[in-house]
C-alpha positions as CSV (number, residue, x, y, z in Angstrom):
1,M,61.9,28.9,-37.0
2,E,64.7,29.7,-34.6
3,L,64.1,30.4,-31.0
4,P,64.1,32.5,-28.8
5,V,60.9,34.1,-30.2
6,K,58.5,36.0,-28.0
7,F,54.8,35.4,-28.2
8,T,52.1,37.5,-26.5
9,L,49.5,35.3,-25.0
10,K,46.2,35.9,-23.3
11,A,45.3,34.0,-20.1
12,G,41.9,32.3,-20.2
13,K,39.8,31.2,-17.3
14,V,39.0,27.5,-16.7
15,N,36.9,27.0,-13.5
16,R,39.1,28.5,-10.7
17,S,42.3,28.3,-12.7
18,I,44.0,30.3,-15.4
19,K,44.9,28.7,-18.7
20,V,47.7,29.6,-21.1
21,T,48.2,27.8,-24.4
22,I,51.8,26.9,-25.5
23,P,52.2,28.0,-29.1
24,K,52.6,25.3,-31.7
25,E,56.1,26.6,-32.7
26,I,57.4,26.2,-29.2
27,C,55.8,22.7,-28.8
28,E,57.5,21.6,-32.1
29,Y,60.9,23.1,-31.1
30,L,60.8,21.4,-27.6
31,K,59.1,18.3,-28.9
32,I,56.2,18.7,-26.5
33,K,53.2,16.4,-27.3
34,P,49.7,16.1,-25.8
35,G,50.0,14.0,-22.6
36,D,53.7,14.9,-21.9
37,A,54.5,15.8,-18.3
38,L,55.5,19.4,-17.6
39,E,56.8,21.1,-14.5
40,M,55.8,24.7,-13.7
41,W,57.0,27.1,-11.0
42,A,57.4,30.8,-10.3
43,E,60.8,32.5,-9.9
44,G,60.5,36.1,-9.0
45,K,58.0,37.5,-11.5
46,Q,58.6,34.8,-14.1
47,I,56.7,31.5,-14.8
48,I,59.1,28.7,-15.7
49,V,57.8,25.6,-17.6
50,E,60.0,22.6,-18.3
51,R,59.3,19.4,-20.1
52,K,59.8,16.6,-17.5
53,P,62.3,14.0,-18.6
54,Q,60.7,10.7,-19.5
């Protein structure tokens, strides 16, 4: 699979927070594994998520 590919996701509720699941294809492409540290912030109307360097 080549990126960029758009995915439509539904936000779920977890206690007082909102949860979004990262699709498997994106995790594989970016080599994100369970337990990896991610940084998240908002820029304008976009949510940016980056894998934190180890």
